[in-house]
BAFI-3210 file (N, C-alpha, C; in Angstrom, 3 decimals, decimal comma, padded with zeros to 6 digits):
// residues 324
n [1|2|3|4|5|6|7|8|9|10|11|12|13|14|15|16|17|18|19|20|21|22|23|24|25|26|27|28|29|30|31|32|33|34|35|36|37|38|39|40|41|42|43|44|45|46|47|48|49|50|51|52|53|54|55|56|57|58|59|60|61|62|63|64|65|66|67|68|69|70|71|72|73|74|75|76|77|78|79|80|81|82|83|84|85|86|87|88|89|90|91|92|93|94|95|96|97|98|99|100|101|102|103|104|105|106|107|108|109|110|111|112|113|114|115|116|117|118|119|120|121|122|123|124|125|126|127|128|129|130|131|132|133|134|135|136|137|138|139|140|141|142|143|144|145|146|147|148|149|150|151|152|153|154|155|156|157|158|159|160|161|162|163|164|165|166|167|168|169|170|171|172|173|174|175|176|177|178|179|180|181|182|183|184|185|186|187|188|189|190|191|192|193|194|195|196|197|198|199|200|201|202|203|204|205|206|207|208|209|210|211|212|213|214|215|216|217|218|219|220|221|222|223|224|225|226|227|228|229|230|231|232|233|234|235|236|237|238|239|240|241|242|243|244|245|246|247|248|249|250|251|252|253|254|255|256|257|258|259|260|261|262|263|264|265|266|267|268|269|270|271|272|273|274|275|276|277|278|279|280|281|282|283|284|285|286|287|288|289|290|291|292|293|294|295|296|297|298|299|300|301|302|303|304|305|306|307|308|309|310|311|312|313|314|315|316|317|318|319|320|321|322|323|324]
n.u [000,835|000,629|001,517|000,855|002,306|001,584|003,034|003,919|006,451|008,078|009,666|007,716|006,135|007,973|008,551|006,028|005,608|007,775|007,202|004,716|005,418|007,120|005,355|003,321|004,710|004,993|006,372|006,332|006,142|005,696|007,024|005,664|006,363|004,893|003,324|000,486|-000,920|-000,299|-001,405|-003,449|-002,143|-000,309|-001,992|-002,979|-000,811|-000,723|-003,138|-002,644|-001,162|-000,752|-001,885|-002,876|-003,519|-003,772|-002,131|-002,335|-000,485|000,004|-000,990|-002,918|-005,971|-006,053|-008,278|-008,260|-007,666|-009,448|-011,814|-010,722|-009,204|-011,209|-012,392|-010,322|-009,962|-012,454|-012,372|-010,270|-011,333|-013,443|-012,013|-011,370|-009,355|-008,099|-008,190|-006,537|-006,316|-004,228|-004,055|-003,440|-004,248|-006,655|-009,857|-012,831|-016,163|-017,749|-015,917|-014,855|-017,150|-017,919|-015,702|-015,499|-017,868|-017,224|-016,037|-013,562|-011,035|-010,580|-008,417|-008,370|-006,822|-006,406|-004,919|-002,290|000,804|001,242|002,822|002,247|-000,462|-000,355|000,911|-001,113|-003,324|-002,703|-002,840|-000,542|001,385|003,572|005,762|007,996|006,826|008,736|008,061|009,209|010,821|008,802|007,372|009,350|009,996|007,565|007,250|009,548|009,296|006,787|007,343|008,876|007,332|004,828|005,597|006,230|008,439|009,004|010,480|013,698|014,644|013,248|014,199|016,337|015,114|013,471|015,290|016,318|014,847|013,903|011,986|013,485|015,171|016,348|014,368|015,645|017,165|015,063|013,885|015,915|015,839|013,253|013,629|015,475|013,914|011,882|013,267|013,289|014,907|015,886|017,762|020,622|024,115|024,934|023,228|024,215|026,189|024,670|023,002|024,898|025,895|023,619|023,170|025,460|025,024|022,667|023,532|025,207|023,415|021,481|023,103|023,943|021,816|018,397|016,282|013,424|009,892|007,251|003,987|001,194|-001,927|-005,174|-004,317|-002,435|000,881|002,502|005,184|007,236|009,470|011,951|012,109|014,732|016,829|018,798|018,085|015,709|012,287|010,829|012,754|013,732|011,362|010,894|013,043|012,373|009,929|010,761|012,764|011,424|009,211|006,831|003,504|002,748|004,628|005,737|007,062|008,257|008,483|009,750|008,139|005,673|005,129|004,118|004,847|003,428|003,838|003,309|003,072|000,832|-001,359|-003,968|-002,841|-003,611|-006,151|-005,703|-004,125|-005,922|-007,791|-006,287|-006,044|-004,654|-003,518|-003,038|-001,497|-002,515|-000,505|001,411|001,379|000,670|000,582|-000,045|000,291|-000,591|001,840|002,080|003,531|005,012|005,675|007,281|009,389|010,398|011,131|013,457|015,284|014,881|014,507|012,634|010,318|008,692|008,245|006,770|004,460|003,463|003,115|001,073|-000,998|-001,401|-002,019|-004,453|-006,089|-005,993|-007,173|-009,813|-010,703|-012,605|-011,705|-011,952|-011,687|-009,050|-007,824|-005,740|-006,471|-005,333]
n.v [-001,194|002,157|004,972|008,292|010,671|013,475|015,958|018,199|020,812|020,940|019,564|018,018|017,270|015,724|013,785|012,596|011,530|009,728|007,979|007,008|005,548|003,700|002,287|001,369|-000,022|000,397|000,402|001,424|004,538|008,147|011,178|014,350|017,579|020,323|023,565|024,679|026,744|026,189|023,821|023,252|023,464|021,394|019,183|019,265|018,346|015,713|014,803|014,634|012,363|008,765|007,489|005,205|005,547|008,217|010,000|012,391|014,473|016,264|018,645|021,401|023,096|025,962|028,657|030,177|028,490|026,478|025,791|024,970|022,805|021,007|020,533|019,193|016,953|015,748|015,078|013,268|011,231|010,388|009,108|006,864|006,886|006,128|007,938|009,257|011,344|012,731|014,732|017,484|020,035|022,691|022,098|023,117|022,053|021,953|021,647|019,117|017,514|017,927|016,953|014,327|013,365|012,993|010,608|010,111|009,305|010,894|011,735|013,557|014,967|016,938|016,730|016,073|016,088|015,907|013,657|012,189|011,718|009,969|007,820|007,045|006,344|004,902|001,677|-000,743|-002,529|-003,970|-006,266|-007,080|-004,084|-001,433|-000,212|001,526|003,154|004,413|005,787|007,541|009,034|010,374|011,872|013,511|014,942|016,202|017,817|019,928|020,844|021,561|023,508|023,047|021,908|019,782|017,525|016,179|015,963|017,771|020,424|019,728|018,271|020,275|021,951|020,286|019,848|022,331|024,943|026,149|024,254|021,809|019,637|017,288|016,931|016,685|014,301|012,565|012,650|011,630|009,052|007,995|007,881|006,206|003,874|003,154|004,546|006,962|008,929|010,084|009,950|011,879|013,921|015,358|017,320|019,172|020,220|021,396|023,392|024,983|025,897|027,462|029,472|030,585|031,715|033,742|035,411|036,168|037,407|039,668|041,296|042,188|043,698|045,320|046,040|047,245|047,140|048,021|046,483|046,394|045,751|043,805|043,032|043,285|042,147|042,562|041,099|040,649|037,611|035,133|033,268|031,760|031,052|029,190|030,072|029,707|029,854|032,455|033,787|032,976|034,245|036,945|037,235|036,857|038,868|041,295|041,187|040,392|039,569|038,443|037,256|038,046|036,844|038,026|037,906|039,468|038,840|038,425|036,209|035,054|034,234|033,275|033,368|032,477|032,362|032,466|033,396|032,726|032,365|031,237|032,081|034,623|034,087|032,628|034,574|036,003|034,524|032,179|029,519|026,969|026,111|026,585|027,981|028,372|029,499|030,305|032,466|033,893|036,934|039,548|041,778|045,103|046,263|048,696|048,845|046,599|047,321|049,632|048,368|047,115|049,056|050,247|048,185|048,160|049,120|047,110|045,696|047,559|047,754|045,118|044,945|046,838|045,678|043,255|044,272|045,569|043,378|041,969|043,861|043,629|041,185|039,416|039,462|037,108|035,078|035,075|033,952|031,411|027,982|025,548]
n.w [000,000|-000,942|000,862|001,794|003,842|005,554|007,393|010,116|010,162|012,391|015,420|016,709|014,573|013,121|015,057|015,416|012,859|012,616|014,742|013,939|011,644|012,834|014,597|012,860|010,962|008,236|004,909|002,315|001,698|001,470|002,572|003,365|004,251|005,846|006,462|008,393|007,010|004,436|003,799|001,960|-000,538|-000,321|-000,161|-002,720|-004,172|-003,303|-004,286|-006,980|-007,283|-006,985|-004,341|-001,811|000,772|003,118|005,604|008,080|010,217|013,212|012,193|012,314|011,380|009,468|009,374|007,016|004,888|005,025|003,490|001,031|001,878|002,715|000,234|-001,185|000,450|000,140|-002,592|-002,628|-001,037|-002,670|-004,592|-003,309|-001,412|001,745|004,790|007,588|010,403|012,746|015,457|017,760|018,101|018,619|017,466|015,769|016,483|014,246|012,132|012,740|012,497|009,798|008,316|009,242|008,282|005,694|005,676|006,827|009,310|012,361|014,884|017,477|020,079|022,736|025,004|024,856|022,905|019,289|018,746|020,983|020,509|018,352|019,630|021,382|019,783|017,455|016,293|017,073|014,674|014,740|016,331|018,842|020,603|021,728|024,623|026,458|024,864|023,304|025,305|026,403|024,150|023,601|025,988|025,902|023,426|023,756|025,956|024,959|022,729|023,765|025,394|028,034|029,262|031,033|030,931|030,575|027,955|026,465|025,737|024,070|021,968|020,951|019,761|017,866|015,467|013,378|011,822|009,881|009,011|006,610|004,506|004,082|006,386|008,226|007,357|008,006|010,802|011,220|010,181|012,040|014,382|013,474|013,381|015,960|017,724|020,103|019,846|017,980|017,311|015,506|015,967|018,054|017,364|015,969|017,967|019,689|017,990|017,658|020,290|020,739|018,836|019,835|022,258|021,320|019,884|021,856|023,723|022,420|022,359|021,550|019,118|020,075|020,584|022,650|024,200|026,254|026,513|027,489|030,090|029,590|028,773|025,766|023,897|021,091|018,818|016,248|014,471|014,545|012,582|013,689|016,213|018,024|018,048|020,447|022,470|022,227|022,823|025,480|026,698|026,183|027,561|030,186|030,432|029,902|031,480|030,269|029,132|026,762|024,072|020,849|017,913|014,930|011,354|008,377|006,253|007,296|008,914|012,037|015,397|018,402|021,921|025,339|028,932|030,413|029,008|026,662|023,760|021,409|020,838|019,912|017,645|016,000|015,333|013,643|011,466|011,892|014,059|016,612|019,736|023,199|024,644|022,708|019,544|016,051|013,142|009,886|008,350|006,007|005,073|004,266|001,179|001,263|003,963|004,206|002,509|003,764|006,033|005,376|005,663|008,191|010,730|012,777|011,715|010,648|013,008|014,469|012,902|013,138|015,928|016,364|014,862|016,258|018,786|018,265|017,742|020,200|021,859|021,190|022,063|024,386|027,805|029,335|027,485|026,939|029,035|029,970|030,034|029,919]
ca.u [000,000|001,362|001,003|001,359|002,283|001,756|003,304|004,401|007,880|008,831|010,036|006,524|005,752|008,932|008,360|004,775|005,804|008,664|006,510|003,679|006,096|007,609|004,255|002,553|005,585|004,871|007,620|006,120|005,523|006,384|006,816|005,466|006,423|004,185|002,751|-000,978|-001,448|000,039|-001,952|-004,211|-001,209|000,274|-003,026|-003,062|000,267|-001,129|-004,244|-002,117|-000,374|-001,569|-001,730|-004,055|-003,810|-003,208|-002,052|-001,965|000,035|000,413|-001,421|-004,227|-006,558|-006,186|-009,552|-008,054|-007,562|-010,344|-012,710|-009,932|-008,842|-012,400|-012,559|-009,317|-010,274|-013,627|-011,959|-009,456|-012,229|-014,187|-011,099|-011,165|-008,196|-008,416|-007,527|-006,528|-005,735|-003,843|-003,688|-003,718|-004,673|-008,085|-010,720|-014,236|-017,033|-018,232|-014,866|-014,806|-018,341|-017,916|-014,661|-015,860|-018,960|-016,606|-015,577|-012,175|-010,855|-009,885|-008,046|-008,026|-006,665|-005,694|-004,224|-000,906|001,306|000,871|003,529|001,452|-001,715|000,005|001,172|-002,369|-004,402|-002,280|-002,744|000,756|001,391|004,877|005,886|007,413|006,935|009,541|007,201|010,052|011,154|007,604|007,068|010,360|009,856|006,392|007,533|010,545|008,756|005,718|007,924|009,259|006,286|003,764|006,250|006,139|009,807|008,948|011,293|015,042|014,914|012,417|015,006|017,136|014,253|012,978|016,359|016,742|014,150|013,353|011,345|014,474|015,963|016,002|013,569|016,589|017,455|013,849|013,742|016,923|015,312|012,126|014,194|016,060|012,824|011,192|014,092|013,164|016,005|015,561|018,818|021,723|025,323|025,044|022,389|024,958|026,840|023,643|022,569|025,991|025,941|022,474|023,369|026,465|024,372|021,713|024,271|025,682|022,282|020,866|024,056|024,093|020,604|017,395|015,484|012,061|008,900|006,224|002,789|000,183|-003,290|-006,093|-003,587|-001,485|002,052|002,889|006,504|007,458|010,858|012,124|012,611|016,129|016,970|019,792|017,534|014,327|011,382|010,428|013,805|013,712|010,154|011,111|013,948|011,635|008,940|011,474|013,510|010,536|008,017|005,725|002,471|002,712|005,772|005,444|008,232|007,756|009,397|009,399|007,101|004,382|004,963|004,100|004,813|002,970|004,160|002,932|002,999|-000,428|-002,416|-004,361|-002,442|-004,288|-007,299|-005,182|-003,691|-007,093|-008,401|-005,382|-005,986|-003,771|-003,979|-001,954|-001,749|-002,866|000,674|002,308|000,574|001,255|-000,302|000,669|-000,477|-000,056|002,534|002,086|004,803|005,769|006,216|008,392|010,510|010,977|011,708|014,820|016,123|014,695|013,855|011,512|009,111|007,859|007,842|005,719|003,246|002,978|002,649|-000,226|-001,993|-001,682|-002,675|-005,851|-006,803|-006,103|-008,106|-011,195|-011,000|-013,031|-010,599|-012,111|-011,238|-007,603|-007,323|-005,300|-007,064|-004,607]
ca.v [000,000|003,417|005,872|009,662|011,192|014,924|016,298|019,556|020,992|021,008|018,289|017,213|016,683|014,657|012,723|011,906|010,745|008,611|007,015|006,351|004,548|002,662|001,470|000,745|-000,912|000,599|000,529|002,200|005,810|009,376|012,238|015,730|018,495|021,548|024,418|024,661|027,666|025,652|022,465|023,111|023,225|020,067|018,218|019,270|017,473|014,335|014,484|014,355|011,129|007,569|006,955|004,487|006,010|009,502|010,209|013,760|014,484|017,543|019,754|021,963|023,732|027,417|029,050|030,771|027,465|025,384|025,366|024,233|021,529|020,153|020,153|018,181|015,732|015,156|014,488|012,084|010,178|009,877|008,221|005,667|007,008|006,145|009,093|009,343|012,613|012,700|016,108|017,898|021,424|022,872|022,065|023,426|020,891|021,966|021,049|017,680|016,878|017,975|016,077|012,932|012,997|012,601|009,228|010,011|009,103|012,005|011,505|014,884|014,852|018,144|016,478|015,695|016,597|015,015|012,397|011,475|011,271|008,778|006,747|006,631|005,908|004,019|000,271|-001,280|-003,685|-004,599|-007,003|-006,335|-002,626|-000,971|000,748|002,551|004,073|005,196|006,673|008,585|009,899|011,226|012,828|014,469|015,808|017,025|018,798|021,099|021,331|022,182|024,577|022,689|021,625|018,920|016,342|016,683|015,987|018,767|021,464|019,133|017,972|021,523|022,479|019,298|020,088|023,676|025,205|026,585|023,092|021,215|018,414|016,169|016,743|016,190|012,876|011,857|012,524|010,699|007,711|007,563|007,522|005,046|002,701|002,881|005,188|008,288|009,890|009,627|010,706|013,027|014,998|016,105|018,492|020,164|020,862|022,256|024,544|025,838|026,534|028,511|030,566|031,217|032,542|034,933|036,279|036,703|038,274|040,910|042,090|042,065|044,885|045,009|047,077|046,672|047,952|047,472|046,456|045,774|045,206|042,779|043,589|042,563|042,511|042,036|041,102|039,978|036,246|034,957|031,893|031,050|030,694|028,727|031,112|029,472|030,300|033,916|034,205|032,787|035,319|038,200|037,244|037,071|040,135|042,454|040,893|040,467|038,527|037,836|037,525|037,815|036,831|038,381|037,950|040,561|038,386|038,319|035,029|035,429|033,179|033,805|032,551|033,041|031,410|032,647|033,889|031,839|033,059|030,652|032,928|035,721|033,542|032,259|035,801|036,545|033,542|031,059|028,564|026,387|025,679|027,646|028,778|028,524|029,504|031,051|032,973|034,606|038,096|040,290|043,015|045,980|046,385|049,846|048,497|045,670|048,067|050,459|047,452|046,793|050,163|050,339|046,918|048,349|049,464|045,900|045,385|048,499|047,350|043,880|045,239|047,511|044,698|042,330|045,034|045,786|042,113|041,699|044,830|043,251|039,847|039,432|039,043|035,734|034,163|035,084|033,222|030,052|026,947|024,279]
ca.w [000,000|-001,007|001,891|001,850|005,204|005,632|008,784|010,361|009,943|013,639|016,016|016,972|013,295|012,820|016,040|015,118|011,632|012,927|015,605|013,131|010,800|013,754|015,107|011,779|010,208|006,786|004,167|001,098|002,079|001,102|003,552|002,947|005,387|005,475|007,493|008,285|006,005|003,111|003,708|000,716|-001,645|-000,135|-000,533|-004,188|-004,648|-003,014|-005,181|-008,310|-007,252|-006,735|-002,989|-001,322|002,121|003,503|007,042|008,419|011,577|013,813|011,338|012,592|010,192|009,474|008,745|005,685|003,839|005,392|002,411|000,050|002,503|002,632|-001,170|-001,543|001,200|-000,509|-003,868|-002,310|-000,557|-003,820|-005,313|-002,498|-000,530|003,174|005,399|009,050|010,829|014,154|015,786|019,139|018,121|018,907|016,291|016,033|016,301|012,857|011,308|013,028|011,945|008,337|007,778|009,543|007,377|004,418|005,821|007,295|010,744|013,003|016,276|017,979|021,532|023,168|026,264|024,599|021,624|018,183|018,945|021,979|019,871|017,581|020,596|022,011|018,900|016,361|016,718|016,624|013,775|014,881|017,589|019,968|020,646|022,860|025,320|027,087|023,774|022,969|026,432|026,506|022,981|023,804|027,063|025,462|022,380|024,332|026,877|024,181|021,836|024,555|026,159|029,457|029,688|032,215|030,670|030,268|026,515|025,805|025,111|023,002|020,832|020,378|018,921|016,880|014,196|013,336|010,535|008,895|008,601|005,319|004,578|004,159|007,815|008,881|007,007|008,776|012,166|011,137|009,980|013,308|015,287|012,897|013,706|017,386|018,446|020,606|019,549|017,135|017,612|014,605|016,488|019,067|016,793|015,626|019,201|020,137|017,090|017,982|021,594|020,550|018,106|020,751|023,211|020,617|019,560|023,063|024,422|021,657|022,507|020,501|018,864|020,525|020,870|023,529|024,428|027,159|025,980|028,455|031,223|029,164|028,110|024,551|023,397|019,740|018,342|014,961|014,632|014,154|012,102|014,489|017,524|018,028|018,544|021,832|023,375|022,207|023,528|026,922|027,097|026,157|028,638|031,438|030,416|029,880|032,298|029,314|029,170|025,434|023,208|019,433|017,037|013,599|010,216|007,477|005,312|007,975|009,768|013,447|016,413|019,679|023,081|026,634|030,043|031,142|028,121|025,577|022,527|020,257|020,554|019,099|016,362|015,198|014,806|012,630|010,389|012,228|015,060|017,398|021,106|024,141|024,995|021,553|018,320|014,943|012,092|008,816|007,919|004,875|005,441|003,089|000,480|001,752|005,284|003,995|001,928|004,826|007,012|004,955|006,119|009,636|011,069|013,700|010,957|010,611|014,387|014,837|012,189|013,752|017,288|016,272|014,403|017,363|019,839|017,856|017,915|021,642|022,440|020,864|022,575|025,789|028,671|029,811|026,442|026,922|030,200|029,603|030,879|029,712]
c.u [000,875|000,720|001,659|001,222|002,563|001,937|003,889|005,924|008,712|009,107|008,819|006,032|006,664|008,760|007,115|004,926|006,675|007,978|005,413|004,292|006,580|006,481|003,525|003,393|005,516|006,241|007,487|005,385|006,340|006,018|006,645|005,483|005,773|003,780|001,234|-001,531|-001,105|-000,556|-002,727|-003,295|-000,570|-000,729|-003,194|-001,991|-000,095|-002,221|-003,751|-001,227|-001,287|-001,252|-003,027|-004,470|-003,096|-003,257|-001,578|-001,601|000,422|000,075|-002,814|-004,759|-006,615|-007,486|-009,394|-007,996|-008,566|-011,194|-011,965|-009,521|-009,999|-012,595|-011,582|-009,572|-011,437|-013,234|-011,104|-010,330|-013,024|-013,328|-010,772|-009,961|-008,656|-007,589|-007,653|-005,770|-005,488|-003,335|-004,053|-004,087|-006,180|-008,861|-012,127|-015,059|-017,556|-017,202|-014,826|-015,969|-018,300|-016,889|-014,959|-016,990|-018,440|-016,020|-014,129|-012,145|-010,053|-009,659|-007,504|-008,015|-005,793|-004,899|-002,739|-000,426|000,938|001,570|002,787|000,142|-001,463|000,208|-000,119|-003,332|-003,989|-002,124|-001,443|000,598|002,768|004,949|007,335|007,538|007,723|008,767|008,002|010,449|009,979|007,311|008,057|010,289|008,710|006,672|008,502|010,015|007,693|006,272|008,319|008,118|005,176|004,300|006,131|007,514|009,845|009,660|012,643|015,359|014,148|013,212|015,850|016,281|013,750|014,005|016,681|016,118|013,480|012,837|012,321|015,330|015,491|015,138|014,451|016,935|016,235|013,656|014,744|016,449|014,150|012,638|014,776|014,978|012,081|011,955|014,054|014,280|015,613|016,554|019,860|022,932|025,464|024,153|023,181|025,538|025,841|023,197|023,640|026,073|024,820|022,688|024,381|025,858|023,408|022,418|024,756|024,546|021,719|021,807|024,235|022,868|019,680|016,657|014,026|011,195|007,856|005,096|001,878|-001,182|-004,169|-005,354|-002,590|-000,316|002,461|004,271|006,725|008,943|010,905|012,652|014,042|016,336|017,962|019,233|016,074|013,439|011,015|011,474|013,909|012,516|010,321|012,017|013,196|010,639|009,608|012,128|012,591|009,269|006,756|004,741|002,437|003,972|005,390|006,760|007,738|008,854|008,890|008,311|005,766|004,140|005,099|004,067|004,453|003,349|003,699|002,990|001,650|-001,609|-002,699|-004,072|-003,073|-005,486|-006,893|-004,832|-004,869|-007,721|-007,508|-005,146|-005,120|-004,373|-002,805|-002,388|-002,113|-001,671|001,633|001,497|001,265|000,220|000,572|-000,230|000,176|000,585|002,600|003,479|005,640|006,403|007,410|009,619|011,197|011,653|013,121|015,809|016,088|013,854|012,625|010,230|008,151|007,370|006,699|004,394|002,625|002,409|001,273|-001,321|-002,397|-002,445|-004,149|-006,683|-007,035|-007,140|-009,559|-011,556|-011,446|-011,950|-010,727|-011,655|-009,720|-006,987|-006,985|-005,873|-006,347|-003,736]
c.v [001,251|004,422|007,240|010,142|012,684|015,290|017,694|019,606|021,033|019,621|017,420|016,561|015,532|013,486|011,903|011,012|009,524|007,544|006,289|005,243|003,375|001,722|000,716|-000,216|-000,732|000,805|001,468|003,502|006,977|010,456|013,594|016,590|019,807|022,339|024,411|025,570|027,243|024,257|022,254|022,793|021,837|018,983|018,147|018,359|016,001|013,894|014,064|013,122|009,958|006,958|006,267|004,949|007,333|009,624|011,636|013,813|015,901|018,739|020,184|022,606|025,237|027,791|029,549|029,738|026,327|024,887|024,564|022,864|020,554|019,655|019,051|016,860|014,995|014,456|013,237|010,928|009,565|008,948|006,972|005,708|007,017|007,234|009,035|010,606|012,557|014,086|016,443|019,370|021,497|022,958|022,501|022,165|020,801|021,329|019,536|016,949|016,819|017,010|014,608|012,449|012,592|011,195|009,079|009,839|010,268|011,660|012,822|014,847|016,007|017,937|016,194|016,362|015,594|013,668|011,542|010,964|009,998|007,594|006,193|005,938|005,039|002,607|-000,323|-002,505|-004,338|-005,275|-007,464|-004,833|-002,256|000,141|001,848|003,604|004,985|006,216|007,827|009,555|010,883|012,277|013,912|015,451|016,745|018,119|020,072|021,690|022,058|023,271|024,327|022,450|020,817|017,588|016,833|016,742|017,077|019,833|020,960|018,869|019,252|022,140|021,555|019,511|021,446|023,964|025,680|025,415|022,556|019,976|017,175|015,870|016,170|014,692|012,025|011,622|011,532|009,263|007,156|007,098|006,291|003,754|002,362|003,464|006,608|009,342|009,247|010,496|011,939|014,191|015,903|017,406|019,583|020,926|021,825|023,537|025,520|026,587|027,670|029,725|031,321|032,164|033,832|035,916|036,940|037,646|039,614|041,818|041,964|043,387|044,556|046,266|046,452|047,665|047,234|047,572|045,713|045,093|044,122|043,442|042,691|043,051|041,812|042,149|040,394|038,570|036,158|033,505|031,082|030,514|030,283|029,796|030,936|029,966|031,819|034,425|034,078|033,886|036,648|038,309|037,495|038,438|041,335|042,269|040,983|039,330|037,752|038,228|037,170|037,890|037,026|038,328|039,002|040,159|038,108|037,078|035,444|034,197|033,825|032,834|033,260|031,946|031,470|033,058|032,877|032,528|032,439|031,507|034,111|035,219|033,220|033,499|036,500|035,519|032,339|030,113|028,042|025,937|026,881|028,563|029,015|028,403|030,318|031,516|033,625|035,721|038,728|041,577|043,891|046,150|047,540|049,561|047,571|046,383|048,929|049,593|047,027|047,853|050,271|049,156|047,116|048,776|048,280|045,553|046,295|048,122|046,112|044,151|045,896|046,563|043,766|043,048|045,272|044,525|041,829|042,616|044,441|041,827|039,964|038,828|037,593|034,710|034,082|034,366|031,787|029,043|025,620|023,981]
c.w [000,000|-000,058|001,772|003,287|005,143|007,095|008,897|010,260|011,214|014,201|016,305|015,692|012,921|013,774|015,765|013,890|011,906|013,758|014,837|012,280|011,661|014,180|014,000|010,945|008,705|006,150|002,960|001,429|001,526|002,103|002,881|004,205|004,979|006,706|007,317|007,195|004,574|002,892|002,418|-000,471|-001,543|-000,512|-002,049|-004,780|-004,430|-003,973|-006,559|-008,371|-006,913|-005,375|-002,570|000,055|002,372|005,018|007,284|009,900|012,015|012,936|011,771|011,322|010,395|008,772|007,314|004,564|004,051|004,229|001,346|000,590|002,407|001,204|-001,560|-000,821|000,546|-001,805|-003,655|-001,849|-001,722|-004,663|-004,503|-001,580|000,928|003,842|006,913|009,447|012,332|014,549|017,235|019,232|018,359|017,592|016,688|015,789|014,872|011,928|011,490|012,367|010,421|007,739|008,076|008,654|006,003|004,482|006,241|008,812|011,309|014,464|016,813|019,510|022,008|024,452|026,082|023,317|020,530|018,283|019,959|021,419|019,075|018,525|021,186|021,052|017,713|016,907|016,177|015,738|013,758|016,242|017,752|019,766|021,897|023,573|026,014|026,053|023,457|024,058|026,522|025,334|023,182|024,873|026,616|024,436|022,940|025,240|026,148|023,392|022,586|025,474|027,656|030,057|030,988|031,978|030,157|028,778|025,771|025,062|023,957|021,763|020,159|019,446|017,742|015,512|014,268|011,936|009,477|008,404|007,255|005,521|004,623|005,608|008,541|008,599|007,769|010,202|012,192|011,026|011,282|014,273|014,780|013,159|015,191|018,228|018,855|020,139|018,659|017,434|016,719|015,049|017,427|018,519|016,451|016,869|019,709|019,298|017,410|019,283|021,488|019,839|019,011|021,713|022,567|020,374|020,811|023,815|023,723|021,778|021,313|020,343|019,182|020,589|021,779|023,749|025,415|026,490|026,971|029,608|030,881|028,441|026,957|024,134|022,061|019,407|017,001|015,198|014,105|013,776|012,927|015,797|017,377|018,677|020,012|022,821|023,398|023,012|025,036|027,466|027,186|027,309|029,982|031,516|030,549|030,712|031,447|029,524|027,854|024,673|021,777|018,664|015,616|012,554|009,245|006,479|005,993|008,781|011,231|014,334|017,741|020,807|024,342|027,691|030,744|030,271|027,020|024,239|021,280|019,856|019,676|017,702|015,453|014,562|013,777|011,526|010,654|013,236|015,861|018,762|021,981|024,397|023,828|020,273|017,233|013,950|011,022|008,323|006,691|005,390|004,201|002,493|001,031|003,109|005,123|003,432|002,980|005,881|006,649|005,439|007,646|010,091|011,958|012,990|010,927|012,010|014,829|014,183|012,847|015,135|017,261|015,806|015,539|018,470|019,520|018,060|019,396|022,290|022,216|021,276|024,034|026,687|029,112|028,773|026,362|028,122|029,793|030,573|030,778|030,926]
res [m|a|v|a|i|i|t|h|t|d|m|d|g|a|g|a|a|g|l|y|i|y|l|s|g|i|q|n|y|k|l|f|f|t|e|p|y|l|l|n|k|t|l|a|r|v|l|n|a|n|y|e|r|l|v|l|l|d|i|g|i|n|p|s|v|y|s|e|v|v|d|y|i|s|r|l|r|k|r|g|v|s|i|a|w|f|d|h|h|i|w|s|e|e|w|l|r|e|l|r|d|l|g|m|d|i|f|n|d|k|s|t|c|a|t|g|v|v|a|k|y|v|e|p|r|r|n|p|v|d|l|v|f|v|s|e|l|v|k|g|v|c|a|g|d|l|w|r|f|d|h|w|m|g|g|y|y|l|r|l|v|r|r|v|d|s|n|t|w|r|r|n|v|v|k|t|i|a|e|g|r|l|w|s|s|e|f|d|e|k|i|l|t|h|v|e|s|e|l|k|v|l|s|c|g|l|s|t|l|d|k|y|v|n|g|l|k|i|v|v|a|e|n|n|e|e|v|e|n|s|f|i|a|a|f|l|i|g|r|y|s|a|d|i|a|v|l|a|s|i|d|g|k|l|s|f|r|s|r|s|v|n|v|r|e|i|a|v|r|m|g|g|g|g|h|v|y|a|s|g|a|k|i|e|v|p|l|m|v|r|l|l|g|r|i|e|r|k|t|v|l|s|y|v|l|n|r|v|a|d|v|v|a|n|i|p|r|d|l|l|v|a|t|q]
***
């Protein structure tokens, strides 16, 4: 059976894919790495190939592409493709109902990360299964992805696969996990390189802007390809006593982090999604702002801060209270 696996570009996406392959024992598969706002384009690629089964992992649905996603899923189902979706992001009941009515299986569990969802709901087809390996993988990946850091491997895994990495590297990580291994010696050098880069960036200082909105302090900084957004955000929240940290790129990609605020509520209203404490969205940045941003970097930060502040100002305070 030819299987297409669509997964996220971060460590949870790689962990979920590797664990799915490990548990299911499949051999004939192709990996597709994507972001939620590009899921429609990735599904178009799958539609144009001959797969018998589609598995989606760690991919939530962005409202901006939802209608196209439903259309592609419907067309795949009409061709007889079986589809299973394993995710831990927040879904609306309408989405769940509409997609399940198309005949696909959805395993949506917000109590864990996507790697944990795979561990809970995929029926193993290999024997034996190393339960210690599965347990440690889930704990380590979830610790970083959910921003809990309650397992010693959380920080390592969070650095191991980043969105700026190549798909070749991601496939290497997936392959290692699919072989039932938590770590590889070649991972060590990558982690050391990242840590050295992080120290340089954070010690040189970051360009930031901040604003209070409805009693919440929002701090915005430009993302840096050398440092994982979660680590910059943690630094910003501590350094500026902020409630919400936003990492922005000049092309409009936003990452939201918080320790006490439901930032997913903000991300959804900006066309994105994610977790309670870690979410993302992509906005359109006007050409003039982007051009001026090449000269004065804070131009983009100011634009982003004002956009986010406007959204936060119009969200009822009770919806911003994190309940996870």
